[in-house]
C-alpha positions in Angstrom: -26.1 -11.1 7.1 -25.6 -12.7 3.7 -22.2 -12.7 2.1 -22.0 -10.0 -0.7 -21.3 -11.4 -4.3 -17.5 -10.2 -3.9 -16.8 -11.6 -0.9 -18.1 -15.1 -2.0 -15.8 -14.8 -5.1 -12.8 -13.6 -2.8 -13.5 -16.6 -0.2 -14.0 -19.2 -3.1 -10.9 -17.8 -5.0 -8.7 -17.8 -2.0 -9.5 -21.3 -1.0 -9.5 -22.8 -4.6 -5.6 -21.5 -4.9 -4.6 -21.5 -1.5 -1.7 -24.3 -2.1 -0.6 -23.6 -5.5 1.2 -20.8 -7.2 0.3 -17.0 -6.2 -2.7 -15.3 -5.9 -3.9 -11.7 -6.0 -7.2 -10.2 -5.1 -7.7 -6.5 -5.7 -10.9 -5.2 -4.1 -12.1 -1.9 -4.3 -14.7 -2.4 -1.5 -17.2 -0.4 -3.2 -15.2 2.9 -2.4 -15.4 5.9 -5.1 -12.6 5.7 -7.2 -12.7 8.2 -10.1 -9.7 6.8 -11.8 -10.2 3.0 -11.4 -11.8 0.6 -13.9 -12.4 -2.6 -11.9 -14.6 -3.3 -9.0 -12.8 -6.5 -8.1 -9.7 -8.5 -9.8 -9.0 -12.2 -9.1 -5.8 -13.4 -10.5 -3.6 -16.7 -10.2 -0.4 -18.2 -11.8 2.4 -20.5 -11.2 4.6 -18.7 -13.4 6.4 -16.2 -11.1 9.7 -14.4 -10.5 11.1 -13.6 -7.1 14.3 -11.4 -6.5 16.2 -10.9 -3.3 18.3 -8.2 -4.6 17.3 -4.5 -4.9 17.6 -4.5 -8.6 15.0 -3.7 -11.5 16.9 -4.8 -14.4 16.0 -8.7 -13.9 12.3 -7.7 -13.4 12.6 -5.5 -16.7 13.9 -8.7 -18.8 11.3 -11.0 -16.8 8.4 -8.9 -18.1 9.9 -8.6 -21.5 9.8 -12.4 -21.8 6.1 -12.3 -21.1 4.8 -9.6 -23.4 1.1 -10.9 -23.6 0.4 -11.5 -20.0 -1.2 -9.5 -17.1 1.4 -9.3 -14.6 0.8 -8.7 -11.0 3.3 -8.3 -8.0 4.9 -6.2 -5.3 7.8 -4.0 -5.5 9.9 -3.4 -2.3 10.7 0.3 -1.1 14.2 -1.0 -0.9 14.5 -0.8 -4.6 15.5 2.8 -4.0 19.2 1.6 -3.7 19.2 0.4 -7.4 18.0 4.1 -8.4 20.0 6.3 -6.1 23.1 4.3 -5.0 21.7 4.2 -1.7 22.2 1.2 1.0 19.5 -0.1 3.5 21.3 -1.1 7.0 18.3 -2.4 8.7 16.8 -5.7 8.5 13.4 -7.0 7.6 12.5 -9.9 10.4 10.2 -11.4 7.7 13.1 -11.6 5.0 10.7 -10.7 2.2 12.2 -10.8 -1.5 12.4 -7.3 -3.0 10.4 -8.4 -6.1 7.6 -11.0 -6.2 5.6 -10.9 -9.5 3.6 -13.5 -11.4 1.9 -13.9 -14.9 -1.8 -14.6 -14.6 -3.2 -17.9 -15.8 -6.6 -17.6 -14.4 -8.0 -14.0 -14.4 -11.4 -12.7 -13.7 -12.4 -9.2 -13.3 -15.7 -7.3 -12.3 -16.1 -3.8 -13.9 -17.1 -0.9 -12.0 -20.1 -0.4 -14.2 -21.3 -3.9 -13.8 -20.1 -4.9 -10.3 -22.1 -8.0 -10.3 -21.1 -9.6 -13.5 -17.8 -11.9 -13.3 -15.6 -11.6 -16.8 -13.1 -14.3 -17.7 -10.1 -12.3 -18.9 -7.7 -15.4 -19.0 -7.9 -19.0 -18.2 -9.9 -22.2 -18.1 -13.7 -21.5 -18.9 -14.7 -24.9 -17.2 -13.1 -23.7 -14.0 -14.7 -20.3 -14.3 -18.2 -21.7 -14.8 -17.8 -24.1 -11.6 -16.8 -20.8 -9.8 -19.8 -18.8 -11.0 -22.0 -21.5 -9.9 -20.4 -22.0 -6.6 -20.6 -18.1 -6.0 -24.1 -17.6 -7.3 -25.5 -18.1 -3.8 -23.8 -17.9 -0.3 -23.3 -21.2 1.3 -24.9 -20.0 4.7 -25.8 -16.7 6.5 -22.4 -14.8 7.3 -22.0 -14.1 10.9 -19.6 -11.4 12.5 -16.0 -11.6 11.2 -13.9 -13.0 14.3 -11.1 -11.5 15.9 -8.1 -12.4 14.1 -6.0 -12.4 17.8 -2.6 -10.8 16.7 -0.7 -8.9 19.6 2.0 -6.5 18.0 5.2 -5.4 19.8 6.7 -2.0 19.0 10.2 -2.4 17.4 11.1 1.2 18.6 10.5 2.8 21.9 8.3 5.9 21.9 11.2 8.0 23.7 13.5 7.0 20.9 11.0 7.7 18.3 10.6 11.4 19.9 14.1 11.8 20.3 14.7 10.9 16.2 12.0 13.5 15.6 13.8 16.1 17.3 17.0 15.2 15.4 15.1 15.4 12.1 13.7 18.8 12.9 17.2 19.8 13.7 18.2 18.3 10.0 15.3 20.5 8.8 16.3 23.8 10.4 20.0 23.2 9.0 18.5 22.9 5.5 19.5 19.2 5.0 16.0 18.4 4.0 12.5 20.1 4.0 10.0 17.3 4.6 10.7 13.5 5.0 8.6 10.4 5.8 9.8 8.8 9.1 8.1 5.4 9.9 8.1 3.1 12.7 7.4 -1.0 12.6 5.3 -3.4 14.9 5.6 -7.1 14.9 3.3 -9.8 16.1 3.9 -13.6 16.6 1.0 -15.6 15.3 -0.9 -17.4 17.9 -1.1 -21.0 18.3 -4.4 -20.9 17.3 -3.2 -19.9 13.8 -3.8 -17.1 11.4 -6.0 -17.4 8.2 -4.8 -14.8 5.6 -7.6 -14.8 3.7 -10.3 -14.6 6.4 -8.1 -11.6 7.8 -8.2 -9.9 4.3 -12.2 -10.2 4.5 -12.3 -9.0 7.9 -10.2 -6.0 7.0 -12.2 -5.1 3.6 -15.4 -5.3 5.8 -14.3 -3.1 8.7 -11.7 -0.7 6.9 -12.6 -0.7 3.2 -10.4 1.0 0.9 -10.3 1.6 -2.9 -6.6 0.1 -3.3 -6.8 -3.0 -1.1 -4.8 -6.1 -2.1 -4.5 -9.5 -0.7 -1.5 -11.4 -2.4 -0.3 -14.5 -1.4 2.7 -16.7 -2.4 2.8 -19.8 -0.4 3.8 -19.3 3.2 4.1 -15.6 2.8 1.8 -12.7 1.6 0.3 -9.1 2.0 -3.0 -8.2 3.3 -3.3 -4.5 2.6 -6.3 -1.7 3.2 -4.3 0.8 1.2 -6.3 3.8 0.4 -3.6 5.3 -1.9 -2.4 5.1 -5.5 0.9 5.5 -6.5 0.7 5.7 -10.5 -2.3 4.6 -12.8 -1.4 4.8 -16.8 -4.2 4.8 -19.4 -2.8 5.0 -22.9 -0.5 8.1 -22.8 -2.1 9.5 -19.4 -0.4 9.0 -16.3 -1.8 10.1 -12.9 -0.7 9.7 -9.4 -2.9 10.4 -5.9 -0.5 10.8 -3.3 -1.9 11.0 0.4 -0.5 13.7 3.0 -2.5 14.7 6.0 -4.4 12.6 8.5 -6.9 13.1 11.1 -8.6 10.6 13.4 -12.5 10.2 13.2 -14.6 10.8 16.0 -18.0 8.6 16.9 -19.7 12.1 17.6 -20.7 13.2 14.0 -20.2 17.0 15.0 -16.6 16.3 16.3 -15.9 14.3 13.5 -16.8 17.0 11.1 -14.7 19.4 12.9 -11.9 17.3 12.6 -12.3 16.9 9.0 -12.5 20.8 8.9 -9.5 21.1 10.9 -7.4 18.8 8.8 -8.2 20.4 5.4 -7.8 24.0 6.9 -4.6 23.2 8.5 -1.4 25.0 7.6 0.9 22.4 8.4 -1.3 19.3 6.8 -1.6 21.5 3.6 2.3 22.2 3.3 2.9 18.6 3.7 0.3 17.9 0.7 1.6 20.5 -1.5 5.3 19.8 -1.1 4.6 16.3 -2.1 2.6 17.6 -5.3 5.6 19.7 -6.2 7.9 16.5 -5.9 5.5 14.5 -8.0 5.4 17.4 -10.4 9.2 17.2 -10.6 9.1 13.3 -11.1 6.7 13.6 -13.8 8.6 16.4 -15.6 11.1 13.8 -16.4 8.8 11.8 -18.7 6.0 14.3 -19.4 5.0 16.2 -22.8 5.9 19.7 -22.1 2.8 21.7 -20.5 0.8 18.8 -19.9 1.4 18.5 -16.1 -1.7 19.5 -14.3 -3.4 19.2 -10.7 -7.0 18.6 -11.1 -7.3 18.0 -7.2 -5.2 19.8 -4.8 -5.6 19.2 -0.8 -8.9 17.4 -1.3 -10.0 15.1 1.2 -11.6 11.5 1.7 -13.1 9.7 4.7 -12.2 6.5 5.5 -13.5 4.0 8.4 -10.8 5.2 10.8 -9.3 8.3 9.4 -9.9 11.5 7.3 -7.1 11.9 4.4 -6.1 14.7 2.4 -5.1 13.7 -1.3 -4.1 15.6 -4.5 -4.3 14.3 -8.0 -1.4 14.9 -10.3 -1.6 14.0 -14.0 0.5 14.5 -17.3 0.7 12.9 -20.8 3.7 11.0 -21.5 6.0 12.6 -23.8 6.7 9.3 -25.8 5.6 5.7 -25.5 7.4 4.6 -22.2 7.3 0.9 -20.6 6.1 0.0 -17.3 9.6 -0.2 -15.6 10.9 3.0 -17.3 7.9 4.9 -15.8 7.8 3.6 -12.3 11.7 4.1 -12.0 11.2 7.7 -13.0 8.8 8.2 -9.9 10.0 5.6 -7.4 10.0 5.5 -4.5 6.6 7.5 -4.5 6.7 10.9 -3.2 4.5 10.6 -0.1 6.8 7.9 1.3 10.1 9.9 0.7 10.3 13.6 1.1 12.2 16.6 -0.4 14.7 16.5 -1.7 14.0 12.8 -2.2 17.4 11.1 -1.8 18.4 13.4 1.2 14.9 12.4 2.8 15.6 8.7 2.1 18.9 9.0 3.8 18.0 10.8 7.0 14.8 8.4 7.4 17.2 5.3 6.9 19.4 6.8 9.7 16.9 6.5 12.2 14.0 4.0 11.4 16.4 1.0 12.1 14.4 -1.4 10.0 14.3 -2.4 6.3 11.0 -1.3 4.9 10.7 -4.0 2.5 7.2 -4.3 1.1 5.8 -1.5 3.3 5.5 1.8 1.5 6.6 -0.1 -1.6 3.8 -0.7 -4.2 1.5 -3.7 -5.5 0.7 -3.3 -9.4 -0.9 -4.9 -12.2 0.4 -4.6 -15.6 -1.8 -5.2 -18.6 -0.7 -6.6 -21.9 -1.4 -3.1 -23.7 1.0 -1.5 -21.2 -1.7 0.2 -19.0 -1.1 -0.5 -15.3 -2.0 0.6 -11.8 0.2 0.6 -8.8 -0.9 1.3 -5.2 1.1 2.3 -2.0 1.6 -0.5 0.5 0.5 1.2 3.5 -2.0 0.1 6.2 -0.9 -3.1 5.4 0.0 -6.7 7.3 3.0 -8.6 5.8 3.3 -12.2 6.9 5.2 -15.2 7.0 3.4 -18.3 8.1 6.4 -20.4 8.1 8.3 -17.9 10.5 5.1 -17.1 12.4 5.3 -13.5 12.2 3.1 -10.8 10.8 4.5 -7.2 10.5 3.0 -3.7 10.2 4.5 -0.2 9.7 3.1 3.4 9.9 4.7 6.7 9.1 4.0 10.1 8.8 5.7 13.5 7.4 8.1 15.5 9.3 8.2 19.2 8.5 9.4 22.3 10.3 6.1 22.5 11.8 6.2 18.8 13.3 5.5 18.4 16.9 6.9 15.0 17.8 4.1 14.0 20.2 1.6 14.7 17.5 3.6 12.7 15.1 3.6 9.7 17.2 -0.1 10.1 17.6 -0.4 10.1 13.8 1.3 7.0 13.3 -0.9 5.4 16.1 -4.1 6.6 14.3 -2.9 5.1 11.0 -2.0 1.7 12.7 -5.0 1.6 14.8 -7.1 2.1 11.5 -5.9 -1.6 11.0 -5.7 -2.9 14.5 -9.3 -2.0 15.4 -10.6 -3.7 12.3 -8.9 -7.1 13.4 -9.1 -6.7 17.0 -5.4 -6.6 17.4 -3.3 -5.2 20.4 -0.3 -3.4 20.9 2.5 -3.9 23.5 4.8 -0.8 23.8 8.8 -1.5 24.4 10.0 0.3 27.7 13.8 -0.5 26.7 16.0 -2.0 24.3 14.7 -0.8 21.0 15.4 -2.7 17.9 16.5 0.3 15.9 19.0 2.9 17.2 19.0 6.8 17.0 
């Protein structure tokens, strides 16, 4: 099977900028996205900014010093600490920075209405022409995507996870919190045969295509994301969010698969989770929206992905006044789907039991245009890697409500993790004692 044009550009871009600066590739994977503008974005730059502290203000100043640039980068979930006076006690074994961004010096986009036409937005015309010629035809017939060969180990024993959910259900019964997102993490050592991040991203896009997918590389570290979820998108004065809440595993039998979808969209528990998150987004939007402009055009709608069915909603508003990127994000961060209600209490209870620093997981990868428009995903269904440490991590979570069953919540996180693992033929080794996180 011949490589698609998008695959050729991704492979060429990844190879060309592998050892210099920072690279971002945002691929819609031909998935429907009524709010999206671009089918594919490829960016590179060596003018970047990293911050290990959980603080927005230095990023705000750096963006202010680059007003005419497209900015790409990742925001850690743990920036919550800056907004709410919280503290992260867990450890990120990959030790990723809280913020990692860059200004694009070479930028090519493919618009959704013309997905076969590369457009040079920023950069060197000669280099662009060379890449157009290089990508015009496949180098060779593309074979099957090879196994990535990772073996993940659970950071939290299943019994500890179930016990934690039971304790969280007690907190819910006491009225401390109504809903919260509870996560677990897994880590793999890179095998002696090595790990090719660019190849892993192409494999993930081919086998688990997602509209908000991202490949971000900064030297020896990076992000490989098959995210299906959008945090925020701003076009002019219109701000929208598309949180996901509600998941069902796919079935190879078409009849059973359809039943799984119908069970999802009609489930009182899944709908309650989704509607609570919608209310939380509406509350966040109320801080910055023009009065009366908040609306919900899609409530408990569904999308079918390669491995799971998902329930999502769309919330949008008109901004009351022109608002910069950082101010807009801070009004809604962290995203509703990865926190809970009330937001601060939910984050505190999750932190108490998860036992790890989420870091880039459940944070956001974004691009910001010079005109102030931006698009941000939610970093889920994602691999975070450090080649210099020989480690790759993945985390998965789900909403805990009064209707939750601990065993079913465990299985839901397995479905989400497996949607990535199956794509790259990874395996999982459960722990039987000595969990890394305490409950």
